[in-house]
BAFI-3210 file (N, C-alpha, C; in Angstrom, 3 decimals, decimal comma, padded with zeros to 6 digits):
// residues 79
n [1|2|3|4|5|6|7|8|9|10|11|12|13|14|15|16|17|18|19|20|21|22|23|24|25|26|27|28|29|30|31|32|33|34|35|36|37|38|39|40|41|42|43|44|45|46|47|48|49|50|51|52|53|54|55|56|57|58|59|60|61|62|63|64|65|66|67|68|69|70|71|72|73|74|75|76|77|78|79]
n.u [125,776|128,272|131,604|134,375|137,356|139,947|143,065|144,266|146,791|146,638|147,893|148,324|149,175|151,790|152,019|151,620|148,525|146,622|143,926|141,078|138,943|135,712|132,986|129,528|126,051|123,488|120,262|119,388|121,122|124,261|127,322|130,470|132,549|134,751|137,281|139,055|142,160|144,659|148,045|150,024|152,595|152,690|152,976|151,095|148,796|148,782|148,687|146,017|144,514|145,069|143,790|141,038|140,633|141,003|139,033|136,787|137,005|136,704|134,140|132,791|133,487|132,066|129,465|129,225|129,600|127,343|125,368|126,049|125,315|122,586|121,732|122,345|120,893|118,320|118,272|118,491|116,091|114,404|113,471]
n.v [102,565|104,076|104,492|106,295|107,662|109,330|109,832|110,131|109,944|111,080|110,793|113,025|113,426|112,926|114,520|114,609|114,865|115,572|114,141|114,109|111,800|110,767|109,372|110,241|110,983|111,195|111,869|109,693|107,682|106,221|107,568|107,694|110,477|112,422|114,729|117,186|118,348|119,650|120,239|117,561|117,896|120,283|121,845|123,376|122,300|119,630|120,105|121,201|118,935|117,253|118,660|118,473|115,672|114,983|116,512|115,202|112,552|113,361|114,323|111,940|110,351|111,714|111,418|108,565|108,121|109,415|107,758|105,367|105,925|106,501|103,948|102,232|103,382|102,942|100,134|099,761|100,830|098,993|098,807]
n.w [092,276|090,594|090,707|089,591|088,162|086,497|084,704|081,274|078,654|075,325|072,221|069,597|066,355|067,160|069,487|072,935|074,870|077,624|079,341|081,536|082,959|084,076|085,910|085,541|086,367|084,248|083,235|084,700|084,142|084,141|082,818|081,060|081,183|079,286|079,612|077,931|078,793|078,021|076,808|077,650|078,713|080,117|083,234|084,617|083,517|084,399|087,149|087,298|086,579|088,617|090,658|089,751|089,726|092,383|093,584|092,610|093,742|096,411|096,543|095,841|098,099|100,093|099,137|099,233|101,998|102,994|101,765|103,099|105,784|105,594|104,630|106,785|108,854|107,935|108,036|110,738|111,512|110,678|107,998]
ca.u [126,612|129,599|132,691|135,622|137,894|141,362|143,526|145,024|147,341|146,294|148,863|147,758|150,297|153,042|152,038|150,751|147,489|146,097|142,455|140,613|137,724|135,061|131,599|128,540|124,718|122,666|118,992|119,166|122,042|125,796|128,100|131,836|132,823|136,172|137,448|140,371|142,913|145,742|149,302|150,367|153,893|152,587|152,974|149,732|147,668|148,788|148,083|144,552|144,110|145,219|142,632|139,795|140,455|140,851|137,716|135,830|137,145|136,181|132,646|132,361|133,581|130,985|128,218|129,325|129,386|125,885|124,641|126,194|124,634|121,205|121,491|122,459|119,717|117,201|118,348|118,191|114,601|113,579|112,915]
ca.v [103,720|103,632|105,522|106,119|108,924|109,091|110,596|109,351|110,712|110,629|111,430|113,578|113,861|112,876|115,382|114,154|115,687|115,063|114,183|113,621|111,109|110,499|108,951|111,133|110,596|112,048|111,178|108,514|106,786|106,563|107,457|108,230|111,807|112,652|116,219|117,667|119,356|120,346|119,604|116,781|118,334|121,506|121,711|123,947|121,458|118,512|120,493|121,262|117,530|116,734|119,276|117,922|114,276|115,051|117,089|114,087|111,595|113,929|114,276|110,601|109,875|112,286|110,746|107,241|108,153|109,841|106,534|104,360|106,302|106,321|102,546|101,684|103,891|102,185|098,771|099,882|101,130|097,804|099,035]
ca.w [092,240|089,806|091,015|088,782|087,684|086,206|083,590|080,392|077,625|074,000|071,268|068,329|065,468|067,987|070,614|073,978|075,413|078,846|079,455|082,676|082,688|085,305|085,711|086,087|086,140|083,442|082,847|085,495|083,680|084,409|081,611|081,254|080,511|079,045|079,455|077,409|079,617|077,294|076,600|078,799|079,404|080,950|084,665|084,967|083,139|085,325|088,394|087,172|086,465|090,017|091,414|089,356|090,234|093,781|093,873|092,202|094,752|097,685|096,436|095,905|099,392|100,811|098,675|099,778|103,438|103,124|101,478|104,135|106,918|105,318|104,611|108,123|109,639|107,294|108,507|112,191|111,665|110,279|106,760]
c.u [127,908|130,495|133,839|136,029|139,396|141,843|144,227|145,611|147,005|147,189|148,187|148,955|151,635|153,159|151,089|149,746|146,815|144,544|142,176|139,205|137,108|133,558|130,668|127,097|124,146|121,472|118,787|120,234|123,476|126,497|129,474|131,963|134,278|136,376|138,892|140,910|143,926|146,903|149,805|151,789|153,862|152,309|151,457|148,493|147,682|148,287|146,548|144,012|144,035|144,017|141,356|139,635|140,361|139,502|136,577|135,865|136,545|134,751|132,120|132,400|132,479|129,684|128,202|129,053|127,896|125,015|124,722|125,403|123,115|120,807|121,424|121,194|118,521|117,092|117,934|116,788|113,773|112,983|113,837]
c.v [103,235|104,730|105,189|107,382|108,577|110,011|109,706|110,403|110,195|111,441|111,742|114,110|113,899|113,690|114,820|115,113|114,882|115,155|113,602|112,897|110,802|110,001|110,040|110,550|111,608|111,329|109,810|107,410|107,136|106,575|108,133|109,472|111,998|114,151|116,385|118,650|120,192|119,661|118,902|117,213|119,642|121,303|122,165|123,042|120,096|118,939|120,668|119,898|117,028|117,431|118,651|116,396|114,293|115,576|115,885|113,072|112,101|113,965|112,944|110,008|110,506|111,648|109,298|107,174|108,507|108,441|105,389|104,694|106,026|104,779|101,910|102,101|103,169|100,892|098,762|100,150|099,925|097,983|098,651]
c.w [091,505|090,045|090,166|088,277|087,477|085,139|082,525|079,381|076,285|073,178|069,999|067,503|066,311|069,141|071,718|074,604|076,487|078,830|080,851|082,394|084,099|084,996|086,262|085,674|085,400|082,965|083,497|085,001|083,930|083,082|082,003|080,481|080,442|078,873|079,005|078,338|078,971|077,179|077,847|079,422|080,129|082,433|085,102|084,713|084,036|086,694|088,436|087,089|087,895|090,815|091,070|089,807|091,778|094,278|093,616|093,364|096,195|097,654|096,508|097,310|100,161|100,413|099,270|101,278|103,746|102,828|102,516|105,308|106,719|105,210|105,994|108,899|109,177|107,925|109,945|112,441|111,283|108,856|105,629]
res [x|x|x|x|x|x|x|x|x|x|x|x|x|x|x|x|x|x|x|x|x|x|x|x|x|x|x|x|x|x|x|x|x|x|x|x|x|x|x|x|x|x|x|x|x|x|x|x|x|x|x|x|x|x|x|x|x|x|x|x|x|x|x|x|x|x|x|x|x|x|x|x|x|x|x|x|x|x|x]
***
């Protein structure tokens, strides 16, 4: 399991643009996905980036907790 998500700013012709990146599984492989959000100076763009990053980490925490429970139950069963 590879967990990761964040933001970065990329300048194009002197103008800063915000991107959100995260890992996702496609075809059984993990890959980094970069999503263009918009102009980095816009408050609504930054708020949307916050929502997306928060949602990613909430999903990752749920998935990790599910995996933890499954693994511990498997150990307890002797498998």
